[in-house]
C-alpha positions in Angstrom: -1.6 -46.0 8.7 0.9 -44.3 11.1 2.8 -43.1 7.7 -0.4 -42.0 6.1 -1.4 -39.9 8.9 2.2 -38.5 8.9 1.7 -37.8 5.5 -1.6 -36.1 5.8 -0.3 -34.1 8.3 2.8 -32.9 6.0 0.0 -32.1 3.1 -1.9 -30.4 5.2 1.0 -28.1 6.9 2.1 -27.4 3.4 -1.5 -26.2 2.4 -1.8 -24.1 5.2 1.7 -22.3 4.6 0.5 -21.7 1.1 -2.1 -19.6 2.5 0.0 -17.2 4.2 1.1 -14.1 3.1 5.1 -13.6 2.8 7.3 -10.9 1.3 10.4 -11.2 -0.3 12.7 -8.2 -1.3 13.5 -7.5 -5.0 15.8 -5.3 -6.0 16.3 -3.4 -9.4 19.1 -1.2 -10.7 20.1 0.7 -13.8 22.5 3.3 -14.8 23.2 5.2 -18.0 25.2 3.8 -20.8 26.5 7.3 -21.7 30.0 8.5 -21.0 30.0 9.9 -17.5 32.8 10.5 -14.8 32.3 10.5 -10.9 28.7 9.3 -9.8 27.0 8.4 -12.9 23.2 9.0 -13.2 21.6 5.8 -11.9 18.7 4.4 -10.2 18.0 1.5 -7.4 14.9 0.3 -6.2 14.5 -2.3 -3.4 11.1 -3.3 -2.7 8.8 -6.1 -0.7 6.8 -8.4 -3.1 4.0 -10.1 -1.6 3.7 -13.6 -2.3 1.5 -16.7 -0.8 -2.3 -15.6 -1.3 -2.6 -14.7 -4.9 -5.6 -12.2 -4.7 -4.2 -10.4 -1.6 -0.6 -10.3 -2.7 -1.6 -9.0 -6.4 -3.6 -6.4 -5.2 -0.8 -5.1 -2.8 1.8 -5.3 -5.3 -0.2 -3.8 -7.8 -0.8 -0.5 -5.6 2.9 -0.6 -4.5 3.9 -0.4 -7.9 1.4 2.2 -8.8 3.1 4.7 -6.1 6.4 4.2 -7.3 5.1 5.1 -10.6 4.2 8.4 -8.9 7.5 8.9 -7.7 9.8 7.7 -10.3 9.0 9.8 -13.3 10.3 13.1 -15.2 7.7 15.3 -17.0 4.2 16.0 -16.8 2.8 12.7 -16.5 4.0 9.5 -14.8 5.6 6.8 -17.2 3.4 3.9 -18.8 5.8 1.1 -17.6 4.5 -2.3 -17.1 7.3 -3.5 -14.5 10.0 -2.3 -12.4 12.4 -2.9 -15.2 10.7 -0.9 -17.6 10.2 1.8 -15.0 14.0 2.2 -14.4 14.4 2.2 -18.0 12.1 4.9 -18.6 13.9 6.9 -16.0 17.2 6.5 -17.5 16.0 6.8 -21.1 14.7 10.5 -20.0 18.0 11.4 -18.4 19.8 10.3 -21.6 17.4 12.3 -24.0 18.1 15.2 -22.2 21.7 15.0 -22.3 21.7 14.1 -25.9 19.6 17.5 -26.4 21.8 19.5 -24.3 25.5 17.8 -24.4 27.1 20.5 -22.7 25.3 20.4 -19.6 25.7 18.2 -16.7 22.7 16.3 -15.2 23.5 14.4 -12.0 20.4 12.3 -11.8 19.7 9.6 -9.5 16.8 7.9 -7.7 17.0 5.6 -4.4 14.0 3.9 -3.4 13.8 1.8 -0.4 10.6 -0.3 0.7 9.7 -2.2 3.8 7.2 -3.7 5.9 6.6 -1.0 8.5 3.9 -2.6 10.5 2.0 -6.2 10.6 -1.1 -7.1 12.6 -4.2 -9.4 12.2 -5.8 -6.7 10.4 -3.0 -4.3 9.0 -0.4 -4.1 7.0 1.9 -0.8 6.7 4.1 -0.6 4.0 6.9 2.2 3.9 8.3 3.7 1.0 11.4 6.0 1.7 12.6 7.9 -1.5 15.0 10.2 -2.8 15.2 11.3 -6.6 17.3 14.0 -7.8 16.5 15.4 -11.6 18.3 18.6 -11.6 18.1 21.7 -9.5 19.6 23.1 -6.2 18.5 19.8 -4.5 16.9 16.2 -4.4 13.6 15.3 -2.7 13.6 13.2 0.2 10.3 11.6 1.3 8.3 8.8 3.2 5.0 7.3 1.9 2.9 5.1 3.9 1.0 2.7 2.2 -1.8 0.9 4.6 -3.6 -2.3 3.6 -6.1 -4.6 5.1 -4.1 -7.7 5.2 -7.0 -10.3 4.7 -8.3 -8.6 1.3 -5.1 -6.5 0.2 -7.4 -3.6 -0.3 -5.8 -0.3 0.3 -7.2 1.8 3.4 -7.2 5.5 3.1 -6.4 7.9 6.1 -10.0 8.8 6.5 -11.0 5.1 7.1 -8.6 4.7 10.1 -11.0 6.9 12.6 -14.4 6.4 14.0 -14.5 10.3 14.0 -11.7 12.1 11.9 -12.6 15.5 13.3 -12.5 14.4 16.8 -8.9 12.7 16.2 -7.7 16.0 14.2 -8.6 18.2 17.0 -6.6 15.8 19.6 -3.5 15.7 17.0 -3.7 19.6 16.9 -3.1 19.7 20.8 -0.4 17.4 20.7 1.2 19.1 17.6 0.9 22.6 19.3 2.3 21.2 22.3 5.5 19.5 20.5 6.3 22.5 18.6 5.4 25.2 20.9 2.6 26.9 19.0 0.2 28.6 21.6 -3.4 27.7 21.6 -4.5 31.0 21.0 -2.4 31.7 18.0 -2.6 30.8 14.5 -1.4 27.3 13.5 1.4 29.0 11.2 2.3 31.6 13.9 5.5 30.3 14.4 6.2 30.2 10.5 4.6 27.0 9.2 2.7 26.6 5.9 -0.6 24.9 6.8 -3.3 25.9 4.0 -5.7 28.2 5.3 -4.0 28.8 8.5 -5.8 25.3 9.7 -4.2 22.3 11.0 -4.6 19.2 9.1 -3.5 15.8 9.4 -0.7 14.8 7.3 -0.7 12.7 3.9 1.0 10.0 5.6 0.3 8.1 8.6 2.1 5.3 10.1 1.3 2.3 12.3 4.6 1.4 14.3 5.6 -0.6 17.1 5.4 2.2 19.4 2.5 3.8 18.4 0.7 6.0 15.4 3.3 8.4 13.6 1.9 11.6 11.9 4.6 12.3 9.5 4.5 15.6 7.3 7.2 15.3 4.4 9.2 18.5 3.5 7.1 21.1 1.9 3.8 19.7 3.1 3.6 22.3 6.2 7.1 23.6 6.2 9.7 24.7 3.8 12.4 22.6 2.6 14.8 24.4 5.1 12.6 23.7 8.3 12.6 20.1 7.1 10.2 17.2 8.1 7.6 17.5 11.0 6.1 14.3 13.2 4.4 13.6 16.0 4.3 10.0 17.6 1.2 9.1 19.5 1.1 5.9 21.8 -1.5 3.4 20.8 -2.8 4.1 24.5 -3.7 8.0 23.6 -5.1 6.7 20.2 -7.1 3.7 20.6 -10.5 5.1 21.3 -10.1 7.1 18.1 -9.0 4.2 15.7 -11.4 2.2 13.8 -9.0 -0.4 12.2 -6.3 -2.0 14.6 
């Protein structure tokens, strides 16, 4: 009887573990097969892949992949690739096609994408995508993307869904932003050279949950020139707790 109880407990433990959302990092690399010297055009992707709860994991993984398709492409439309290997192949194929059409030109293409689980709680999962791509021009583009999910369903959570009163939070964030970047309250938000549309403060496209607080992150070109770089403000949870609809 004792052995039966132990065996039953083991089975229950395994069943419990199988219902837990887990992540494993998967890496993909591809480089051109065309002759090249020095740093040959290549692409590298390291991304957390969800597993353990099929429906939830599938929803998260599909969203992450769709965002990478928005990041890794050349031309007017994203690639139609169905998986990461296909996405990397499409990127390198675009380079090789261009190189064959213009053999005398040098194209130093590269792409480096790293994803990580930035934050995880009983309700929220926040994945960060740190990406750099270069397909010609004076410089490449470095950026961060924030993907926020309901950890129990795998569904994406938009920035608007984060707050009980978005406008009230925006007004609060503007005061903090002006204080950090020394923009007088009686002056336009662009008074110091920023580039907010229509001279009105806006929340960033990417908001991160971190262990230290809520991070509002503006990528290059979002509200400032490339030379001026990124802008960000970190707000403690004590400050923003009353504004958050999801915690």
